[in-house]
N, C-alpha and C positions, 0 to 999 in steps of 0.2 A: 623341812618336815618330811618331804617325800624321800630325800636322800637318806635320812636317818632310818626310815622304814626299810629301804632296800638293803642297807648295810646290816641291819639286824637279821633280815632273812638269810643273807649270805653267810653270816657268822653262825647261825643256827644249823645250817645244812650239813657241814662236815660232822657235827656231833651226832646227827642221825645215823650216819654211816657207821661210826664206831660203836654206838649203842646197839644198833640192829645187828651188826656183825657178832657182837658178844652174845646177844640173845639167840641169834640164829644158830651159831655154832653149838651153843648149849642144847638147843632143841634138836638139831639135826644129827650130831655126831652119834648118839646112841642108835639112831636108825641105821647109820652106815655100818654099824657093827653087826646088824642082823640081816642086812639087805645087800644084795649085789647092786651096784650103782647102774642105773640105766636111764639115759635121757629120753624124754618123749621124742617120738619120731618127728622129724621136721615136716611142717605142713607143705604140701605140694605147691609149686608155683602155679597160680590160677590164671596167669596172663593169657596163655594160649590154650586153655581147656575148652572143649566143646560143651554144648549144653548138656549132652548126655553125661559127660564126665563131671560137670558141675553138680548135677543131681546127686551123684555119688560121692562128692567131695566130703571129707570128714570135717565136722564142726565140733567144737568143745563146749561153747558157752550155754547151750540149751540144757545140758544135764550135768555139767562139771566132769564129764568124761568124753572121750572121743567116740563119735558115732557118725554114721552117714546123715547128711542133711535130710534125706528123704525119710529117715527113721526117727528124727528128732521130734519130741512131743510139743512142737510149736511150728509156726511159719517163720522160716529164717531167710533173711536176705543177706547176701554177701557182696560187699563193695571192695574192689581190689585196688592195689597200687596203680595198675594200668588204668582203671577208671579215673582215679584221682588226677593222673597226668592228662588223659585224653579230654577231660571236660574242664580242666583248669580250676579245680576246687582249691580254695584258699584256706578254709577252716572246716572244722567238723560240722558247723552249721550248714555250709554249702553242700556237704556230702549228704546230710540227712534230709535236706530239702528235696533231694532227688529220689528218695525212697517212697514207695507206695504207701498211702495212708498217713503220711507225715507232712507237717507244715511247720515252717519256722517264721516267727515274727521277731521284730527288732525294735527296741525302744530307744535307740541311739546310745545305749549303755551296755545292755546284755542281749543275747539272743535266746529266745524261748521256743522250746519244741512242743508242738502239738501232735498228739498221737490219737488217731481215731476219734477226732472231734473233741478231745480234752486237751486244752492248752491255755490255761488262764495266764494272762500277762502278770508278771511279777511273782510267779511261783518258783522261780530259780531252777526249773526242771527237776523238782524234787520227786516227781512221780515216775521217773525212769532211773535205773541204776546204770552208772557209767563205770566201766572197768578198763584198766590199762594193763595188759599182760596179767590179768587176774587180780590186780590191785584195785580196791574200791576208791574211786576218785571223789565221790560225794563227801563233802566235809560235814562235821558234826555240829555246825552252828546253823547254817541255812539249808543243809542237805543239797547244796548246789552241785549240779552236773554242768560244768562249764563247757560250752560248745563253740564259743566265739574266740576272739583273740586272747582272752584270758586263759585259754586252755594250756595245759602243761606240756603238750607234745606237738611238735611241728608235723603237719600232715605229710610232709615229704618223708617222714620216718615210718609211716604206716604201711605195713604189708597188706593188711586187709582189716575189714570191720565186719563183725557178725551182729546183725540186728535181729534180736530174738523177740518176737511179739508176744503179748499176753502176760499174765501174772507169773512171776518167777520167785515169789516168796517161799515156795516149798523147798528151795535150795539156797536162796540168796538172802532171805529176810527182808527187812524194810527197804523201801524205795522201788523195788522191782514190781510196781503196780501195773504200769502200762507196757513195760518191756525192759529188756536188758540190752545195752549197747556195749559191745566188747571190742576194744581196739587191740589188735595184735601188731606189735612193732617189728621192724626188720631186724635181721641178724647181722653180725659182723661180716659174714661171707657175702651178704647181699650188696655191700659197698665195695669190699675188697680193695680198700685204699682210701685216698683222700678225695673228698668231694666238696666243691664250693658252688654256691648258688647266689644269684643276685636278681632282684626284681625292681622294676619301676612301674608305678600305677597312678591312677587318677588321684586327685586331692593331695598332690605332692607326697605321695607315699613311696617308701622304699623299704626293701627287706633284704637281709643278708643272712646266709647260713654257711657254717663250716662244719663238716662232718668227717669222721674217720671210722672205718670199720675193717675188721680183719679176723680171719680164722687162722690160728697158729698151728704149727705142726703137732703140738701136744694136745690138740683138740679144743683148746680154750678159744672163745670168741669174744671180741670186744667191739662195742659200738659207743662212740662219743659224738655229741652234736651240740652246737650252740647257735641260737638264732636271735636276730635283732630286727625290730620293726618300728617304723615311724610314719605317721600320717598326720597331716595338718587338718584333715577333715574339710568341711564345707560350711558355708553360711546357710542357715535354715530359717524358713519363715513359718511362724505359728499364728494362725488367724485369731486365736483366743487372746493374744497379747497385742493385737494390731491397734496401738494407740501411741501418740507421741511420747508419753511418759515411760513407755516400755519399748523404746527404739522401734516403734512401728511393727512389732512382732518379729524382728529379725535378730537371731542369736548369732553374734559375730565371734569367730575364733573359739567356738565352744564345742567343736566336734572332733577335736584331736584325739589320737589314739597312739599309744606306744607300749611296746613290751620287749622284755629280754627273757630268754628261756634257755635252759640247759637240760639235756637228757643223756643218760648213760646206762649201759647194760653190759655186764660181764657174766659169761656162762662158762662153767668148767666142771666136769666130772659129777654131773647131777645137781650142782648148785647154780643158781642164777641170782645175781645181785643187780637190782634195778633202782635207779634214782632219778628224780627230776626236780627242777626248780623253775618257777616263773614269777615275774613281777610285771604287772600291767597298770598303767595310768590312763584313765579315760576322762576327758573333759565332758561335762554333761550339759546339754543345751535345753533341756525340757523344763527347767524350773520346778522340779518335782518337790513334793511335800511343802508346797506354798513358799518356796524360797524365792529370792529376788531374781526376776527374769533378766537375762543377759549380763549376769555378774560373772566376771572372769575367774573368780575364786572357786566356782563350783567344779568339784573333781572327785572321782573315785579312784582308789588305789587298791588292787588285789594282789596278794602274794601267797604263793603256796610252795611247799617243798615236801618231798617224801622219799623214803628209801624202803625197799622191800627185798628181803632175802628168802629165796625159795629153794626147796630141795625136792627132787623127784627120783624115786628109786623103786626097786622091785622086792617083794617078799615072796620068794619062790616063783613058781610058774603061774600061779593063778591070781596073785594079789599085787597091786601097786600101792605105793604109799607116797603121799605128798604132804609137805608141811611148809608153811611160810610164816615169817614174823615181819612186822612192818611198823614204821613210825611216820607220822605226818604232822604237818604244821600249816595253819592257814591264818592270814592276817588281812584285815580290811580297814581302810581309813577313808572316811567320807567327809567332805567339807560342804557345809550348808550355809550359805549367806542369807541372813534375814536383815530387815531394816534396823532392828534393835540390837542385833548381836551376830557374831560369826560363830556358828555351831559346828561341832565335830563329833563324828562317830568313830569309835575304835572297837575292833573285834579281834580277839586273839584266841585261836583254837589250837590245841595240841593233843595228840592221841597216840596210842600204840595198841597193837593187837596181834593175835596169832590164830592160825587155823591148822588143823590136822585132819587129813582125809585119807580114806582107804577106798580103793576100787577093786572089786573082785569079779572074776569071770568063772561062773559055776554052772556047768551043764547048760541049761536053758536060761540062765539068769546072768545079768550084768548088774552088780550092786555097787552103789556108791553110798558111803556114810561118813559123816564127819562132824566136827564141832568147831565153833568159832568163839572168840572172846575179844572184845574191844573195850579199852579203858580210855574214855574221853576225860583226861585228867585236867584239861583246861578248856572251859567254855565261857569265856569272859566277854562281857559287852559293856561298853562305856559310852556315855554321851555327856557332853559338857559344852558350855559357851566358852569360847576362847577369849573374847574381849567384849565386855568384862567377864572374867572367869566365874563360872557358876556350874558346879557339878550337878547334873540332872539324873544320871544313871550310873551306878557302880554295881553291876551284877556279876558275881563270880560263881560259876557252877562247875560241877563235874558229874559224870554219869558213866554207867557201864551197860553193856549189852552182852548177852550170852545166847548162843543158838546151837542146836543140835539137829541133824537132819539125816534122813535115809531115803534112798530111792532105788527102785528095782525095775530093770527092763527085762520083762519075762516073755520068752518066745512061746506063745500058745500053740502055734503051728508054723509051718514053713513060711507062710506069708502073712502072719498075724502076730503083732506085738502088743503087749500091755505094759504101759509105763506108769508106775504108781510111786508117788513121793509124798513125804510128810516132814514138816519142820516145826520145831518148838522154839520160840524166842521169848526171852525175858529181858525187859528193860527196867532199869532202876527208876525211871521217871513215870512210866505208864502201865507197868505190869506185864503180863504174859499174853501170848497169842499162839494159836495153832493153825497152820495152813497146809492143806493138801493139794495135790495135783494128780489128775488121772488123764491118761491118753491112750486111745485105742487106734492103732496104726495098721492099716490093711493094704496089702499089695496084691489085688486079684490078678493083675497083669504086670508084666515086667515094665510096662510103660505108664502105669497108673498107680497112684497112691491116694488113699483116703485117710484123713485124720479127724477123729472126734475127740475134742479136748475139753476138759473142765479144770478150773483151778480157782483158788482164792489168794489174795495178797493183801498186804497192809502197808501203811506208812505211819510211823510214829511221829507225833508232832515234834518239831525241832526246837532248839533252844531259842531261836529268834521268835518263833510263833508263841512260845510259852511265856517268855520272860522279858522281851524287849519293850521298853517304855521311853518315850521322849516327849517333845512338845506336841507332836501330832499323832502319837500312837501310844497304845497301852498293851500290856501283856495279858495273857489269859492262861493261868496255870491249870485251869480245869479242862483244857482240851483233851480229847480222846483220839486214839488212832482212827484214821479213815481206812475203810476196807472196801475191797472190790471182789465180786464173784463173776466169773466169765465162762460162758459157753462158746465154743468155736468149732467150725467145721471147715476143713481145708481139703481141696482136691488139686492134685498135681498130675498133669498128663503130658506125655510127649507125643505130639503128632508124628514126629520123625526125629532122628537123632539130634538134629540141629534146631528144633523148634519145640519150645515148652510153653504150656499154658498153666496158669494157676488161678484158682477161684477160692475165695475165703469169705465166710459169713460168721459174724460174731454178735454176741449180746453181752454187754457189761452192765452190772448194777453196782453203783458206788454209793456206800452209806457213810454218814459222818464226814462228808467231803469238807475239807478244811479250806476256807476262803476268807479273804479280808473284806470287811465292810466298814462303813462309817457308823458308829454307834449313835442312834438318834438322841440318846440321853445327854451326851456331851460333845458329839461331833468328832471324837477321836477314832482313829482307825484301830481295828481290833480283829484278830483271827477268831473265827467261830466254826463249830461243826454245823454245817447246814443239813438239809434233808437229803432225800434220795436223788440220785442222778441216774437216768437210764440212757445208755448209749448203745446204738445198734448200727450195723452197717454191713456192706458187702464190698469186696475188692476183687479186681480182675487184673491180671498181668500176663503179658506175652513177651517171650524172649526168643530171638532168632539170631543165628550165626550163619554167615554165608562163606563159601569158599573165597579165599582172598583176604579174609580178615574183617569184613564189615560185621558190625554187631548192633542189634536193636533191642532196647528194653522199653516197653510202654505199659502204662498202668492207668486204671481209673478206680476211684473210690467214692462210694456214696455213703454218707455217715450222718447220723443225727444224734445229738446229745442234748437232753432236756432235763430240767428240774421237774421232779414228779409233781410237787404240789402246785407250782405256778404254771407248769407247761412251757415255760420260757426256754428258748434255746440258749445254751451257754454262750457267754461272751467269747469272742475270737474263735468261733467254731464254724468253719466253712462246711457247707453241705456237700460240695463236690470238689474233688481234687483229681487232676489229670496230669500225667507226666509222660514225656517222650525223650529218650536218650538214644542218639544214633551216632556211631563213630565208624569211620571207614578210611582206608588209604586213598589218597587222591593223586599221588605222584609216585607210583611204585611203592617202595618201602621207605621213601625219603620224607614224605609228608603225610600227615594224618589229620583229619578234621573230626572234631567232636561238637555236635549240635544238640541242644536240649530246649524243650518247651515245657513250661510249668504253668498250670492253670489252677487257680483257687477261686471259688465263688465268693460272693459277698459274706461279710461277717458282722455280727452284732457288736456294738460298742457298749460301754457302761451307760452312756446317756440314752441308750435305746435306739440310736441311729444305726446305719450300716455303712461300712466302708465298701466301696464297689469291688467287684471281682477284678482279678488281674490275670493277664497272660504275658509271661515274660519269656524272652528268648535269649540264650547265651550261645556264643560261638568261640571255639578254640581251634587254633592251628598248631600242630605239634610236629617237630622234626627231631629225630634221634639218629639220623644217618648221614648228616652233612659232613661230619668229621668224627674221627674216633673219640669217644668219651664226651662229646658235646651234645647237649639237648637244648633246643630253643622252642619257646612257645609264645603265642600271642593270643590273648583272650579279650573278648568284648562281652560285657555283662549288661543285661537289659538292652539288647541290641536296638530295639525300636523306641527307646527312651519313653517307656510307658510310665505315666504318673500314677503312683499308688501309695497307699498308706496302711499302717497296721493299727489296730485298737490299742489304746493306752490302758494302764491300770489305775487303781484308786490313787496311787501316789502322783499321777500326772494331772489330775483334775486342776484346772478347767480344760486342759488339752484332752480332747476325746480321741483324736486320730493323729498318728505320728508319721510325718513324711518320710518316705524311703528314697533310696538313691535312684537317680536317673541313669542314663547310659554312662558306663565307666569302662576302663580298659586296664590290662596288665601285660607287661612284657617281662619274660623270664628267661634267664640263661643259667644252665647247669653244666658244670664240667667236672668229670671224674678223671683223676690222675692215675 
């Protein structure tokens, strides 16, 4: 069954390339006739920049055009390839766990991102928009932003990540409710040859990667990479099932994880063709949805593939033009063992879309305007008992979305900017919505920036929330979009060229919040629009760079998220978050250490209890100078073997808290030919 799924995904992937090429050439060639080709300027290598230079580094994701980070209408955090190596990050979840105001929980199947106190277990990260080189990774079935091992790109291929906080629907549409996470991958020149990587880790885990990158004499750049990962996992104990009939609460051989992925990028003369494929199988130990505990058949399989063809050029001296066309595919297979039957979920999603954008530089204005279209021509969900066969759900849907947007960065004076944006979206499922964003950015001193920001955003209910029905769940076609309105005030100040302080205060009001409950009438799980949620908080961060290469980033966040009617704190919402990341050379330039501390206070569970606070320490030793082309690293995670747990979702009842990993390690070797 699993082999058939993988073979199907691999067969489909090449057809994406040919269809996207045809559509992209048809779209882009007329532009070439009227525009001189010009590729975007390469982003500077951030590895050795000072704090002063980092303040002025150019970012793209905040406004869909290049601007200084200090002038972006949001609070932006940049994580670099150097950070990923120095701290031994294995997945995007590891990376985001280090970012101020963010927390990650894990239910032994998927990783869930909490942003500023909002991070409900089981929401599939649908309230953040995840981009890969500008391509929207959220699928049109679950709106899932995959940040764990199911992600489509290996973290070794990431050049940097731009974390853009706050509502982004004024330029991105749905899902950009709490923020936008934009991954920018490396270029062919960054590898300049063949690279191999191997890892050994706890729980009988191993990972291999083979990559090739090159910039050719004609200006073309090629990057190709394939990765493979296998982990046996561990035995886990769940007190809710501590009885002889359920193996005394021990789930044996049910935590395994395996994936295969491929990523490629080709750039030439203004065109960039990007494609990716991933297939991941995860054994599930938590007996979710009332399945039989400790049954070896319980497994999830996720597969995704995409291709994106983009064009970047210039229309005269003042205007740039960008266009891209894309096609994506997502598959999910879930096996659910029950006493009376073996049940299976199947999900198949396929879509294509296009975007056209213009950026103009006019006197005191920088204007971006564009239009997007996406056709989700397959949103199919099936549920059936395998033995004996019984079809329970056969739901086949399709939908479309259209969006148009405009944004203007207006220079009111030498040190005062006004950023104003507006976007209109129309969904065939839930109708239309209009979302503005306003930002006033003031630089009274060369060392100080003030930002006053306001914006709204929305998330349209997805096909899973609207239509999925099974033995334990029912659909709700009456769902409405959830909406958020945010006020935010940001201060950035440089005490000296190598020392930066940031303070951030925000207030979020979420209405129509979509959450899953058990319907008292029949006991079935169902998604509903709940009442208002108020979220408020303050964040502080300090960054320091020393001569010799030592770097410190530390942050603290106080946040509170409550349901207005009941006054109850949201589930899985820590009041306090504190982070410390420090890296420094310890043996000349031959050895570098990266240490991090991560603290999260207690969090409420669905049963009304609390999981205790946690303080985790990770340590990485990195050597890039022992031999030419050779990089070695050794990492220990949860160094002091702290016992901790994360709250579960409705699907995990009666399990209220889910055990997390104790101390673990990873050894990694990377060699570039």
